[in-house]
C-alpha positions as CSV (number, residue, x, y, z in Angstrom):
1,M,7.9,37.8,-96.9
2,G,10.0,34.7,-96.2
3,L,12.2,33.6,-93.4
4,L,11.9,35.9,-90.3
5,S,14.6,35.3,-87.7
6,L,15.6,37.3,-84.7
7,G,19.1,38.3,-84.0
8,T,21.9,40.6,-85.2
9,P,21.8,41.0,-89.0
10,L,25.1,41.5,-90.6
11,P,25.8,44.4,-93.0
12,W,26.8,43.5,-96.5
13,D,30.6,44.1,-96.0
14,Q,30.5,41.3,-93.4
15,A,27.8,39.1,-94.9
16,K,29.3,38.8,-98.3
17,G,32.3,36.9,-97.0
18,L,30.0,34.3,-95.4
19,A,27.8,33.6,-98.5
20,R,29.8,30.6,-99.7
21,E,29.5,29.0,-96.2
22,V,25.7,29.6,-96.0
23,R,25.3,28.1,-99.5
24,K,27.3,25.1,-98.5
25,H,25.3,24.4,-95.4
26,G,22.0,25.2,-97.1
27,I,22.7,22.5,-99.7
28,E,23.5,20.0,-96.9
29,Q,20.3,20.9,-95.2
30,F,18.3,20.3,-98.4
31,L,20.0,16.9,-98.8
32,H,18.9,15.9,-95.3
33,I,15.3,16.8,-96.1
34,W,15.5,15.1,-99.5
35,R,16.8,11.8,-98.0
36,N,14.3,11.8,-95.2
37,M,11.2,13.1,-96.9
38,K,11.3,12.2,-100.6
39,D,9.4,9.0,-100.1
40,R,6.7,10.6,-97.9
41,Q,3.3,9.7,-99.2
42,K,-0.5,10.4,-98.8
43,D,-0.4,13.8,-97.2
44,S,-3.8,15.6,-97.1
45,L,-4.5,18.4,-99.6
46,L,-4.3,21.1,-96.9
47,W,-3.9,24.7,-98.0
48,G,-4.0,28.3,-96.9
49,D,-4.0,31.8,-98.2
50,E,-2.2,34.9,-97.1
51,I,-3.6,38.4,-97.5
52,E,-1.7,41.6,-96.9
53,Y,-3.4,44.8,-95.8
54,M,-2.5,48.5,-95.6
55,L,-3.5,50.7,-92.8
56,V,-4.5,54.2,-94.0
57,S,-5.3,57.3,-91.9
58,L,-8.0,59.7,-93.3
59,D,-8.0,63.4,-92.7
60,R,-11.4,64.1,-94.1
61,A,-11.4,67.8,-93.4
62,N,-8.3,68.4,-95.5
63,R,-9.0,65.5,-98.0
64,R,-5.7,63.7,-97.2
65,A,-5.2,59.9,-97.0
66,R,-1.9,58.8,-95.5
67,L,-0.3,55.4,-94.8
68,S,-0.3,54.9,-91.1
69,Q,2.8,53.6,-89.2
70,R,0.4,52.3,-86.6
71,G,0.1,49.2,-88.7
72,H,3.1,47.8,-86.8
73,E,1.5,48.8,-83.5
74,L,-1.7,46.9,-84.4
75,L,0.4,43.9,-85.5
76,S,2.1,43.8,-82.1
77,I,-1.4,43.6,-80.4
78,L,-2.6,40.9,-82.8
79,Q,0.5,38.8,-82.2
80,M,0.4,39.2,-78.4
81,D,-3.1,37.6,-78.4
82,E,-1.9,34.9,-80.8
83,N,1.1,34.1,-78.6
84,E,-1.0,34.0,-75.4
85,Q,-3.3,31.4,-77.0
86,L,-0.3,29.3,-78.1
87,E,1.2,29.5,-74.7
88,R,-2.0,28.4,-73.0
89,A,-2.3,25.5,-75.5
90,K,1.3,24.5,-74.7
91,Q,0.5,24.4,-71.0
92,T,-2.8,22.6,-71.3
93,G,-1.9,20.3,-74.2
94,E,-5.0,21.4,-76.1
95,K,-5.1,22.5,-79.7
96,P,-5.2,26.3,-79.9
97,E,-8.4,27.7,-81.4
98,L,-6.8,30.5,-83.5
99,E,-9.0,32.4,-85.9
100,A,-6.0,33.9,-87.7
101,L,-2.2,34.2,-87.7
102,W,-0.5,37.6,-88.1
103,R,2.9,38.3,-89.5
104,P,4.9,41.4,-90.3
105,E,5.6,42.6,-93.8
106,F,8.1,45.0,-95.3
107,G,6.0,48.2,-94.7
108,R,5.4,49.5,-91.3
109,Y,1.9,50.2,-92.4
110,M,1.3,46.6,-93.5
111,I,-0.2,43.6,-91.8
112,E,-0.3,40.0,-93.1
113,G,-3.1,37.7,-92.1
114,T,-3.5,34.0,-92.7
115,P,-6.0,31.4,-91.4
116,G,-5.4,30.2,-87.9
117,H,-5.2,26.6,-89.2
118,P,-4.9,25.2,-92.7
119,Y,-8.1,24.6,-94.6
120,N,-8.8,20.9,-95.0
121,S,-9.2,19.0,-98.3
122,T,-13.0,18.8,-98.5
123,V,-15.0,20.8,-101.0
124,R,-17.3,22.0,-98.3
125,E,-14.4,23.7,-96.5
126,L,-14.1,26.0,-99.6
127,T,-17.3,27.7,-98.5
128,N,-15.7,28.8,-95.3
129,V,-12.8,30.7,-96.9
130,E,-14.7,34.0,-97.5
131,A,-16.0,34.0,-93.9
132,N,-12.5,33.5,-92.5
133,M,-11.2,36.4,-94.7
134,K,-14.0,38.6,-93.4
135,R,-13.2,37.6,-89.8
136,R,-9.6,38.5,-90.2
137,R,-10.5,42.0,-91.5
138,E,-13.0,42.4,-88.6
139,I,-10.3,41.5,-86.1
140,V,-7.9,44.2,-87.4
141,M,-10.7,46.8,-87.8
142,S,-11.7,46.3,-84.2
143,L,-8.4,47.8,-83.1
144,M,-8.4,50.7,-85.5
145,N,-9.1,54.4,-84.7
146,D,-12.1,56.1,-86.1
147,D,-10.0,57.9,-88.8
148,E,-8.4,54.7,-90.0
149,V,-9.3,52.3,-92.9
150,L,-8.0,48.9,-93.9
151,L,-7.3,48.3,-97.6
152,S,-6.3,45.3,-99.5
153,V,-4.9,46.9,-102.7
154,G,-1.8,46.0,-104.7
155,S,0.0,49.4,-104.6
156,Y,-0.8,52.4,-102.6
157,P,-1.4,55.2,-105.1
158,S,0.6,57.9,-103.4
159,L,3.4,55.8,-101.8
160,G,6.5,58.0,-102.1
161,S,4.6,61.1,-103.3
162,G,4.5,64.2,-101.1
163,D,2.6,64.0,-97.8
164,F,1.8,60.3,-97.9
165,L,2.9,59.0,-94.4
166,I,1.7,59.7,-90.9
167,P,3.7,60.6,-88.8
168,P,5.6,62.3,-91.6
169,H,9.3,61.8,-92.1
170,K,11.9,63.1,-94.5
171,A,13.4,60.8,-97.1
172,N,16.9,60.8,-95.8
173,G,17.3,57.3,-94.4
174,Q,20.7,55.5,-94.4
175,F,19.2,52.1,-95.5
176,S,17.2,52.9,-98.6
177,R,18.8,56.3,-99.4
178,S,15.7,57.0,-101.4
179,L,14.8,60.3,-102.9
180,F,11.2,59.6,-102.0
181,L,10.8,57.0,-99.2
182,P,12.0,57.6,-95.6
183,D,13.4,54.6,-93.8
184,E,10.6,55.0,-91.2
185,V,8.3,53.4,-93.7
186,I,10.1,50.1,-93.2
187,N,9.0,47.6,-90.6
188,P,11.3,47.8,-87.6
189,H,12.1,44.1,-87.6
190,P,15.9,43.9,-88.1
191,R,15.6,41.8,-91.2
192,F,13.8,44.4,-93.4
193,R,16.1,47.4,-93.1
194,T,19.1,45.2,-93.5
195,L,17.5,43.6,-96.6
196,A,17.0,47.0,-98.2
197,G,20.5,48.1,-97.4
198,N,22.2,44.9,-98.5
199,I,20.4,44.8,-101.8
200,R,21.6,48.3,-102.5
201,E,25.2,47.5,-101.4
202,R,25.4,44.3,-103.3
203,R,24.0,45.8,-106.5
204,G,26.5,48.7,-106.3
205,S,23.7,51.3,-106.8
206,K,20.2,52.0,-105.8
207,V,17.5,49.9,-107.5
208,A,16.1,51.6,-110.6
209,I,12.3,51.0,-111.1
210,N,10.7,52.6,-114.1
211,M,7.0,52.0,-114.9
212,P,5.7,53.6,-118.2
213,V,3.4,56.5,-117.5
214,F,-0.1,56.5,-118.8
215,H,-0.2,59.3,-121.5
216,D,-3.4,61.1,-121.1
217,V,-4.6,64.0,-123.2
218,N,-2.6,66.6,-121.3
219,T,0.4,64.5,-120.2
220,P,3.6,66.1,-121.5
221,R,5.5,64.3,-124.2
222,P,8.1,63.4,-123.2
223,F,7.1,63.1,-119.6
224,I,9.9,64.3,-117.4
225,D,8.8,63.9,-113.8
226,P,9.1,67.4,-112.1
227,T,8.9,65.9,-108.6
228,I,12.3,64.1,-108.7
229,P,14.8,66.1,-106.6
230,Y,17.6,65.7,-109.2
231,N,19.9,68.2,-107.4
232,R,19.9,66.4,-104.0
233,S,23.4,65.5,-102.8
234,L,22.8,63.8,-99.5
235,F,24.1,60.4,-100.6
236,P,26.4,59.3,-103.5
237,G,23.6,57.5,-105.2
238,D,21.5,60.7,-105.4
239,K,23.1,61.5,-108.8
240,E,21.9,58.3,-110.4
241,A,18.5,59.7,-111.3
242,V,19.9,62.6,-113.3
243,E,22.6,60.3,-114.8
244,G,20.0,58.1,-116.5
245,A,18.3,55.9,-113.9
246,A,15.1,57.9,-114.2
247,L,13.8,57.3,-117.7
248,P,11.7,59.7,-119.7
249,D,8.0,58.8,-120.0
250,H,8.3,56.6,-116.9
251,I,7.4,56.8,-113.2
252,Y,10.8,56.5,-111.4
253,M,11.2,54.8,-108.1
254,D,14.4,54.0,-106.3
255,A,14.0,51.8,-103.3
256,M,13.0,48.3,-102.2
257,G,10.0,49.7,-100.4
258,F,8.2,50.6,-103.6
259,G,8.0,46.9,-104.4
260,M,7.9,45.1,-101.1
261,G,5.6,47.8,-99.9
262,C,2.9,46.4,-102.2
263,C,0.3,43.9,-101.0
264,C,-0.5,40.5,-102.5
265,L,-2.7,37.4,-102.3
266,Q,-0.7,34.2,-102.1
267,I,-1.9,30.6,-101.8
268,T,0.1,27.6,-100.5
269,L,-1.1,24.1,-100.9
270,Q,0.2,20.8,-99.7
271,A,0.5,18.0,-102.2
272,P,0.1,14.2,-101.4
273,D,3.8,13.6,-102.2
274,V,6.9,15.2,-103.8
275,D,5.9,13.9,-107.3
276,K,2.5,15.5,-107.1
277,A,4.1,18.7,-105.8
278,R,6.3,18.8,-108.9
279,R,3.4,18.4,-111.2
280,L,1.5,21.2,-109.5
281,Y,4.6,23.4,-109.6
282,D,5.0,23.0,-113.4
283,Q,1.4,23.1,-114.4
284,L,0.4,26.1,-112.2
285,A,3.4,28.1,-113.4
286,T,2.0,28.1,-116.9
287,V,-1.3,29.8,-115.8
288,G,0.3,32.4,-113.6
289,A,0.3,35.2,-116.1
290,V,-3.3,34.8,-117.1
291,M,-4.4,34.7,-113.5
292,M,-2.4,37.8,-112.8
293,S,-4.1,39.6,-115.7
294,L,-7.5,38.6,-114.2
295,S,-6.6,40.0,-110.8
296,A,-4.9,43.2,-112.1
297,A,-5.1,45.8,-109.3
298,S,-2.1,48.2,-109.5
299,P,-2.5,51.1,-112.0
300,I,-1.0,54.0,-109.9
301,F,2.5,54.5,-108.6
302,R,4.0,57.4,-106.8
303,G,1.0,59.6,-107.6
304,Y,0.9,59.0,-111.3
305,L,-1.4,56.8,-113.5
306,A,0.8,54.1,-115.0
307,D,0.4,52.4,-118.4
308,V,0.5,49.0,-116.6
309,D,-2.1,47.2,-114.4
310,C,0.1,45.0,-112.1
311,R,2.8,45.4,-109.5
312,W,5.0,42.4,-110.4
313,N,7.7,44.2,-112.4
314,V,7.9,46.9,-109.7
315,I,8.8,44.3,-107.1
316,A,11.2,42.5,-109.5
317,A,13.1,45.7,-110.0
318,A,12.8,46.6,-106.3
319,V,14.8,43.6,-105.2
320,D,17.2,43.3,-108.1
321,D,20.5,42.9,-106.3
322,R,22.4,41.8,-109.4
323,T,25.8,43.5,-109.9
324,P,26.7,45.2,-113.3
325,E,28.6,42.0,-114.2
326,E,25.6,39.8,-113.4
327,R,23.4,42.0,-115.4
328,G,25.7,41.6,-118.4
329,L,26.7,45.3,-118.4
330,K,30.4,44.5,-117.7
331,P,32.5,41.4,-118.5
332,L,32.6,38.8,-115.7
333,S,35.5,39.4,-113.4
334,K,34.6,39.3,-109.7
335,D,31.2,37.6,-110.2
336,R,30.5,34.0,-111.3
337,F,27.4,34.2,-113.5
338,V,25.5,36.4,-115.9
339,I,22.0,36.2,-114.5
340,P,19.1,37.1,-116.9
341,K,16.5,38.0,-114.3
342,S,16.0,39.5,-110.9
343,R,15.6,37.1,-108.1
344,Y,11.9,38.0,-108.3
345,G,10.4,36.7,-111.5
346,T,9.0,33.7,-113.3
347,I,10.5,30.3,-112.8
348,D,13.5,29.5,-115.0
349,T,13.2,25.7,-115.2
350,F,10.5,23.0,-114.9
351,L,10.8,20.2,-112.4
352,G,9.1,17.4,-114.3
353,S,7.1,14.6,-112.7
354,S,5.9,11.1,-113.4
355,D,2.9,12.3,-115.4
356,G,5.1,11.8,-118.5
357,H,4.3,15.2,-120.1
358,F,7.6,17.0,-119.6
359,K,9.9,17.4,-122.5
360,P,13.5,18.8,-122.3
361,E,12.7,21.4,-124.9
362,Y,10.3,23.1,-122.6
363,N,13.3,24.2,-120.5
364,D,14.4,26.4,-123.3
365,L,15.9,29.2,-121.2
366,K,19.7,29.1,-120.9
367,L,19.9,28.2,-117.3
368,A,22.6,29.7,-115.0
369,Y,23.3,27.2,-112.3
370,D,26.2,26.2,-110.0
371,H,27.7,23.2,-111.6
372,D,29.6,22.1,-108.5
373,I,26.4,22.2,-106.4
374,H,24.5,20.3,-109.2
375,K,27.2,17.6,-109.3
376,H,27.1,17.2,-105.5
377,L,23.3,16.9,-105.5
378,V,23.3,14.3,-108.3
379,Q,26.0,12.3,-106.5
380,N,23.6,12.3,-103.5
381,D,20.7,10.8,-105.5
382,V,18.9,14.0,-106.5
383,D,17.6,13.7,-110.0
384,D,18.9,16.0,-112.7
385,L,15.9,18.3,-113.0
386,M,15.6,18.9,-109.2
387,A,19.4,19.3,-108.9
388,K,19.3,22.0,-111.6
389,H,16.4,23.8,-109.9
390,I,18.2,23.9,-106.5
391,S,21.6,24.7,-108.0
392,H,20.0,27.5,-110.0
393,L,18.4,29.0,-106.8
394,F,21.8,28.8,-105.2
395,I,23.6,31.0,-107.6
396,R,22.2,33.8,-105.5
397,D,23.8,35.2,-102.3
398,P,22.0,35.2,-99.0
399,L,20.9,38.8,-98.5
400,V,20.5,38.8,-94.7
401,I,22.7,36.7,-92.4
402,F,22.0,36.7,-88.7
403,E,25.2,36.4,-86.6
404,E,23.5,34.1,-84.0
405,L,22.4,31.6,-86.7
406,L,25.7,31.0,-88.4
407,D,26.4,27.7,-86.6
408,Q,23.6,25.2,-87.2
409,D,23.1,21.4,-87.1
410,D,22.3,20.7,-90.8
411,A,20.4,17.6,-89.8
412,V,17.8,19.4,-87.7
413,T,17.4,22.9,-89.2
414,A,16.9,24.4,-92.6
415,D,17.6,28.1,-91.9
416,H,20.5,28.3,-94.3
417,F,18.5,26.6,-97.1
418,E,15.5,28.8,-96.5
419,N,17.7,31.9,-96.4
420,I,18.3,31.5,-100.1
421,Q,15.2,29.6,-101.0
422,S,12.9,32.3,-99.5
423,T,14.6,35.1,-101.3
424,N,14.1,33.6,-104.7
425,W,10.6,35.1,-105.2
426,Q,9.2,33.3,-108.3
427,N,5.7,33.0,-109.7
428,V,5.5,29.6,-108.1
429,R,7.7,28.3,-105.3
430,F,8.5,24.6,-104.6
431,K,8.6,24.2,-100.8
432,P,10.2,21.1,-99.2
433,P,9.0,20.0,-95.8
434,P,10.5,21.7,-92.8
435,P,12.7,19.3,-90.7
436,N,10.9,17.5,-87.8
437,S,7.5,18.8,-88.9
438,P,4.2,17.2,-89.9
439,I,4.1,19.6,-92.9
440,G,4.6,17.9,-96.3
441,W,5.7,19.0,-99.8
442,R,4.0,22.2,-100.8
443,V,3.7,24.6,-103.7
444,E,3.1,28.4,-103.3
445,F,1.1,30.1,-106.1
446,R,2.3,33.7,-106.1
447,P,1.2,35.8,-109.2
448,L,-2.2,36.9,-108.0
449,E,-2.8,40.6,-107.2
450,V,-4.7,41.1,-103.9
451,Q,-8.3,42.1,-104.4
452,L,-10.3,44.8,-102.7
453,T,-13.1,42.7,-101.2
454,D,-13.1,39.4,-99.3
455,F,-15.5,37.9,-101.9
456,E,-12.9,38.6,-104.7
457,N,-10.0,37.2,-102.7
458,A,-12.0,34.1,-101.8
459,A,-13.1,33.6,-105.4
460,F,-9.5,33.7,-106.7
461,S,-8.3,31.5,-103.9
462,V,-11.0,28.9,-104.3
463,F,-10.7,28.9,-108.1
464,S,-6.9,28.4,-107.8
465,I,-7.3,25.5,-105.4
466,L,-9.9,23.8,-107.4
467,L,-7.7,24.1,-110.5
468,A,-4.9,22.6,-108.6
469,R,-7.1,19.7,-107.4
470,A,-8.3,19.2,-111.0
471,L,-4.7,19.0,-112.2
472,L,-4.1,16.2,-109.7
473,A,-7.3,14.4,-110.4
474,F,-7.0,14.6,-114.2
475,S,-3.3,13.6,-114.7
476,D,-3.8,13.6,-118.5
477,I,-4.1,17.4,-118.6
478,D,-0.8,18.8,-119.9
479,L,-0.4,22.6,-119.8
480,Y,3.4,22.7,-120.6
481,I,4.7,25.5,-122.7
482,P,8.3,26.6,-123.1
483,V,9.7,28.7,-120.2
484,T,10.6,31.6,-122.6
485,K,6.9,31.8,-123.6
486,M,5.9,32.0,-119.9
487,D,8.3,35.0,-119.7
488,I,6.6,36.7,-122.6
489,N,3.2,36.0,-121.1
490,M,4.2,37.6,-117.8
491,E,5.3,40.8,-119.6
492,R,2.1,41.0,-121.6
493,A,0.0,40.4,-118.4
494,H,1.3,43.7,-117.0
495,N,0.0,45.8,-119.9
496,R,-3.0,48.1,-119.4
497,D,-6.2,46.1,-119.9
498,A,-4.2,43.0,-120.7
499,V,-7.0,40.7,-119.6
500,L,-9.1,42.1,-122.6
501,K,-6.5,43.1,-125.1
502,E,-3.5,40.8,-124.9
503,K,-3.0,37.2,-126.1
504,F,-1.0,34.7,-124.1
505,F,0.9,31.6,-125.3
506,F,-1.0,28.6,-124.1
507,R,-1.1,24.9,-124.9
508,R,-3.8,24.3,-127.6
509,S,-6.2,21.6,-128.6
510,Y,-7.3,20.1,-125.3
511,V,-10.7,18.4,-125.6
512,A,-12.5,16.8,-122.6
513,T,-14.6,13.7,-123.0
514,E,-16.8,11.9,-120.4
515,D,-17.1,8.1,-120.4
516,D,-18.5,5.9,-117.6
517,D,-18.6,8.9,-115.2
518,K,-14.9,9.6,-115.8
519,V,-13.4,12.6,-117.4
520,S,-10.5,12.4,-119.7
521,F,-8.6,14.9,-121.8
522,S,-7.1,14.3,-125.2
523,S,-5.1,16.5,-127.5
524,G,-6.8,17.1,-130.8
525,E,-5.3,18.2,-134.1
526,N,-2.3,20.3,-133.4
527,E,-2.0,22.2,-136.7
528,G,0.5,25.0,-136.1
529,G,2.2,23.3,-133.2
530,E,1.5,22.6,-129.5
531,V,1.3,26.3,-128.4
532,A,-1.0,29.0,-129.7
533,E,-1.7,32.6,-128.7
534,M,-5.1,32.9,-126.9
535,T,-7.0,35.6,-125.1
536,A,-7.6,35.3,-121.4
537,N,-11.3,34.6,-122.2
538,E,-10.4,31.7,-124.5
539,I,-8.0,30.3,-121.8
540,V,-10.4,30.6,-118.9
541,N,-13.8,30.1,-120.6
542,G,-12.8,27.9,-123.5
543,S,-12.7,27.9,-127.3
544,P,-13.1,25.3,-130.0
545,N,-9.5,24.3,-129.5
546,F,-9.3,24.4,-125.7
547,V,-11.8,23.3,-123.2
548,G,-11.0,26.2,-120.8
549,L,-9.8,26.3,-117.2
550,A,-13.2,27.1,-115.8
551,P,-14.8,24.1,-117.5
552,I,-12.0,21.9,-116.2
553,V,-12.7,23.1,-112.7
554,E,-16.4,22.5,-113.2
555,M,-15.8,19.0,-114.6
556,Y,-13.7,18.2,-111.5
557,L,-16.6,19.4,-109.3
558,D,-18.9,17.1,-111.2
559,T,-16.8,14.2,-109.8
560,V,-17.3,15.2,-106.2
561,A,-20.4,14.7,-104.1
562,M,-21.6,17.9,-102.4
563,D,-24.8,19.7,-101.3
564,K,-26.5,22.0,-103.8
565,S,-25.8,25.0,-101.4
566,V,-22.0,24.2,-101.6
567,R,-22.0,23.9,-105.4
568,D,-24.0,27.1,-105.7
569,K,-21.6,29.1,-103.6
570,I,-18.6,27.8,-105.4
571,G,-20.4,28.5,-108.6
572,K,-20.6,32.2,-107.8
573,Y,-16.8,32.2,-107.4
574,I,-16.3,30.5,-110.7
575,E,-18.8,32.8,-112.4
576,F,-16.9,35.8,-111.1
577,V,-13.6,34.5,-112.5
578,R,-15.3,33.8,-115.8
579,G,-16.6,37.4,-115.8
580,R,-13.2,38.9,-115.3
581,A,-12.0,36.8,-118.3
582,N,-14.9,37.8,-120.7
583,G,-14.9,41.5,-119.6
584,S,-18.3,41.6,-118.0
585,V,-16.6,42.2,-114.6
586,M,-13.9,44.9,-114.4
587,T,-10.5,44.5,-112.9
588,L,-9.7,46.8,-109.9
589,A,-6.9,48.3,-112.1
590,A,-9.4,49.4,-114.7
591,W,-11.9,50.6,-112.1
592,M,-9.3,52.7,-110.3
593,R,-8.1,54.2,-113.6
594,D,-11.7,55.1,-114.6
595,Y,-12.4,56.6,-111.2
596,V,-9.4,58.9,-111.5
597,R,-10.2,59.9,-115.0
598,S,-13.8,60.7,-114.2
599,H,-12.9,62.7,-111.0
600,P,-13.8,66.4,-111.3
601,D,-10.4,67.5,-110.0
602,Y,-8.5,65.4,-112.6
603,N,-6.7,67.4,-115.3
604,F,-6.1,64.5,-117.7
605,D,-2.3,64.9,-117.1
606,S,-1.7,61.5,-115.4
607,V,-1.4,63.2,-112.0
608,V,-3.3,61.7,-109.1
609,S,-3.4,64.6,-106.7
610,P,-3.7,64.2,-102.9
611,E,-7.4,65.2,-103.1
612,I,-8.1,62.6,-105.7
613,N,-6.1,60.0,-103.8
614,H,-8.2,60.7,-100.7
615,D,-11.5,60.4,-102.5
616,L,-10.3,57.2,-104.2
617,V,-9.3,55.7,-100.8
618,V,-12.7,56.6,-99.4
619,A,-14.5,55.0,-102.4
620,L,-12.4,51.9,-102.1
621,D,-13.1,51.6,-98.4
622,D,-16.8,52.2,-99.0
623,I,-16.9,49.2,-101.5
624,T,-14.9,47.1,-99.1
625,C,-17.3,47.7,-96.2
626,G,-20.4,47.4,-98.4
627,R,-21.5,51.1,-98.2
628,R,-21.0,51.5,-102.0
629,S,-22.3,49.0,-104.5
630,A,-19.9,48.1,-107.3
631,P,-21.3,45.2,-109.4
632,E,-19.1,46.3,-112.3
633,L,-16.1,45.3,-110.1
634,V,-17.3,42.4,-108.0
635,G,-20.1,41.0,-110.2
636,K,-23.5,39.8,-109.1
637,Q,-23.3,38.1,-105.7
């Protein structure tokens, strides 16, 4: 979720006057890191994943499945054990043997788990990932009541629909002011409610999230949602829905919780140095949309089948704090920039590296950036591309400022920098080393949808890491495409069955050759330009004009010595990803939609009733725990 600090969060009317000061000190903090760490070399290829879970309470007698606020209670127990181990290690000087680390997320029903220690750089270590993920799930489940289940799904199907929460609460909270979500759904950490309130206050209205409804046989045309309380007058923003915020033929949502209440799978990897981190940032950004389509897992929102498969645009709209001027709806007067995107979206500019592949024309999006900050960074020996990246991030305001953290020593802390950096939620994130830390330059890969089972999550994690290592090992691979084409790809990746039906812009004509046990990649004939539209299957599994991401990963593995058992296990993960791309293995989004449409209670009207939601949750839990076989979803293992 980003930077979590303790203290007194300031409401927006106080925080907005301090934004300039926070930006100023955030830039100085970055410069201290840059001067001290830009020449750092030879860090290990450590990495880690983070998986977010939802705690659900089942009422089997009445066929109801409700999100449980006990998620926060379980998190407190998990963190208590973690803190006790850390304290013992501090006293004894021994390294703590932590199986997992636990962190809060936006939803009170959510728990985030990561490995207790980073995974190391060996290929053999990749075979331990699934076991660690299973152990994390087991640890949480050991604390659960008999009526509770733990799911890793992108969006909870009935979030904000009817009787979806236990204990129940009315949607009348001061922070979200939502027509559907009570504030009690938000984690009680002071950052989260303030974040929801300050986004709304800064924007000047509630967020407006509209996902196209899936038009089934009996879905009305136009679809006008009868569950929206258009006549409520509890808060001034209640009238926004009837005044046009709620679009026909769409599922309307009006609060940050609908986006940040989704779960995800994210991967952070440490690069050997800043230059390699820049290469990974750029190259991984180009594959983000395709990987998201392979992992699609979010077809239902607020009790309706949607005509999309992913949650990304829901989150982007849920945290869109841009004012009407910044959205281009009014001429600039009080604000400084027209900003094309939400602060949650694809990257807007490449960083470039020493691999020699970057061309200025790839940064073809008109970039809004703070020219004064850019000038200051360049004057302090930050190169132009990095300076534009940082000065672009810093056109945003800090959303949560803690009163106790205003005065900082910029040479020893990075809280002000991270305040803004961590609330620019892009498909990849470039992460400088923390001050006074052994941690190096990192890249966070963010577009993956979380998967139902530990096998699937391990498969996507391992595949992503191996692709990243291949990109470092084979520096002649060049996946650059223009930034605007990445934006188009991301939109296409949301569409229903995008993994099978859409084409994505991708760099064409990469052919691999092997000579003297070395693999090299050369660009063949580029008739029609550098970029072509390809299916996910062509991009992952290859075509006559492109070697394919999976073959690249396998060629990298051919250069690494390993036991047959290790290669076989990794091979199963790669085969699973290949299956998602060629359609032999379904996405969770497709599986869930098919389940609903084949349910005996479904009326082919796009409505996912409480009874269907209950049965779906039970089926998902049965697959997760191995009680129900689903080779069509997870492949042959």
